[in-house]
C-alpha positions as CSV (number, residue, x, y, z in Angstrom):
1,M,64.0,88.8,61.0
2,A,66.2,90.8,63.3
3,D,68.2,93.6,61.8
4,Q,71.9,93.2,62.1
5,V,73.7,96.3,63.3
6,L,77.2,96.7,61.8
7,E,79.5,98.0,64.4
8,R,82.5,100.2,63.6
9,M,85.8,98.8,64.6
10,P,87.1,100.7,67.6
11,G,90.0,103.1,67.0
12,R,92.4,101.2,69.2
13,V,91.7,98.0,67.3
14,R,92.3,99.8,64.0
15,F,95.6,101.1,65.4
16,A,96.6,97.6,66.5
17,L,95.7,96.1,63.1
18,A,97.7,98.8,61.3
19,G,100.6,97.9,63.5
20,V,100.1,94.2,62.8
21,W,100.2,94.9,59.0
22,G,103.3,97.0,59.5
23,Q,105.0,94.2,61.4
24,A,104.0,91.7,58.7
25,V,105.6,93.8,56.0
26,V,108.7,94.5,58.0
27,N,109.1,90.9,59.0
28,F,108.7,89.7,55.5
29,F,111.3,92.1,54.0
30,A,113.6,91.5,57.0
31,G,113.5,87.7,56.4
32,G,114.0,88.2,52.7
33,S,116.9,90.6,53.2
34,L,118.6,88.2,55.6
35,L,118.3,85.3,53.1
36,S,119.6,87.5,50.3
37,E,122.6,88.6,52.4
38,L,123.3,85.1,53.5
39,D,123.2,83.7,50.0
40,S,125.4,86.5,48.7
41,R,128.0,85.9,51.4
42,L,128.0,82.2,50.7
43,A,128.2,82.6,47.0
44,H,131.2,84.9,47.3
45,G,133.1,82.5,49.6
46,R,132.8,84.6,52.7
47,H,132.6,82.9,56.1
48,V,129.2,82.7,57.9
49,A,129.4,81.3,61.4
50,E,126.0,79.6,61.6
51,P,124.4,79.6,58.1
52,G,121.7,77.1,59.2
53,L,120.7,79.3,62.1
54,V,120.6,82.4,60.0
55,R,118.5,80.7,57.4
56,G,116.1,79.3,60.0
57,L,115.7,82.8,61.6
58,A,115.0,84.3,58.1
59,Y,112.3,81.6,57.4
60,F,110.8,82.1,60.9
61,S,110.6,85.8,60.3
62,M,108.8,85.2,57.0
63,A,106.5,82.7,58.5
64,V,105.5,85.2,61.3
65,A,104.9,87.7,58.5
66,V,102.5,85.4,56.8
67,L,100.8,84.5,60.1
68,L,100.3,88.3,60.8
69,A,98.9,88.9,57.3
70,V,96.4,86.1,57.8
71,V,95.4,87.5,61.2
72,G,95.1,90.9,59.6
73,V,92.7,89.6,57.0
74,C,90.6,87.6,59.5
75,A,90.3,90.4,62.0
76,R,87.4,92.0,60.2
77,K,85.4,88.7,60.7
78,R,86.0,89.1,64.5
79,F,87.3,85.6,65.0
80,G,88.2,85.0,68.7
81,W,91.4,83.2,67.8
82,V,92.7,86.3,66.0
83,W,93.0,88.2,69.3
84,T,94.8,85.3,70.9
85,V,97.3,85.0,68.1
86,I,98.0,88.7,68.0
87,V,98.6,88.9,71.8
88,L,100.9,85.8,71.7
89,V,102.9,87.2,68.8
90,E,103.3,90.6,70.6
91,M,104.4,88.8,73.8
92,V,107.1,86.9,71.9
93,A,108.2,90.2,70.3
94,V,108.4,91.9,73.7
95,V,110.4,89.0,75.2
96,S,112.8,88.8,72.2
97,T,113.4,92.5,72.3
98,M,114.1,92.4,76.0
99,V,116.7,89.7,75.3
100,G,118.2,91.8,72.6
101,L,118.4,94.8,74.9
102,Y,120.1,92.6,77.6
103,C,122.6,91.4,75.0
104,V,123.4,95.0,73.9
105,W,123.9,96.1,77.5
106,M,126.2,93.2,78.1
107,G,128.2,94.0,75.0
108,L,127.3,90.7,73.2
109,I,125.9,92.3,70.1
110,A,126.3,95.7,68.5
111,V,122.8,96.9,67.7
112,S,121.3,100.4,68.1
113,Q,119.5,100.6,71.5
114,S,117.1,103.2,70.1
115,A,116.1,100.7,67.4
116,L,115.5,98.1,70.0
117,L,113.5,100.5,72.1
118,I,111.3,101.3,69.1
119,G,111.0,97.6,68.5
120,L,109.8,97.3,72.1
121,A,107.3,100.2,72.0
122,L,105.3,98.9,69.0
123,P,104.4,95.5,70.4
124,L,103.6,97.0,73.8
125,A,101.3,99.5,72.1
126,I,99.6,96.9,70.0
127,G,99.2,94.5,72.9
128,G,98.0,97.3,75.2
129,A,95.4,98.4,72.6
130,L,94.0,94.8,72.3
131,I,94.1,93.9,76.0
132,T,91.7,96.8,76.9
133,G,88.0,96.0,77.2
134,R,87.2,97.4,73.7
135,G,89.9,95.3,72.1
136,Q,88.7,92.1,73.7
137,D,85.1,92.9,73.1
138,W,85.6,93.4,69.4
139,F,86.9,89.8,69.0
140,S,84.6,88.1,71.6
141,R,81.4,88.6,69.7
């Protein structure tokens, strides 16, 4: 019987998974906060322009949080689909942040540019850590 050698997870992959767990926590609480704020405004008779859209975005944020948590749990098993899901989620995060930056620069929304830049740096770092050879190799065995 062949001895199985347990490999240590590369540091870049550990960094990426820590970022994924961080994103999961932040997305879950952001979605919950958005729902709480929406319900509070509606309960007190305050006007909300698109409550359905806000509620949908909050539920989407919470669904992404659950997906990231599942991916974080399954990453130790080295499933190939985990790598794909993380890279796709990070690509969506980068694109949505770029749209947010464009909207800020055009004056359409009032959000801190520095917060958006931090929100852009994390997905780029996570994606960059996983796209490297070691990141792909970890999930391809």
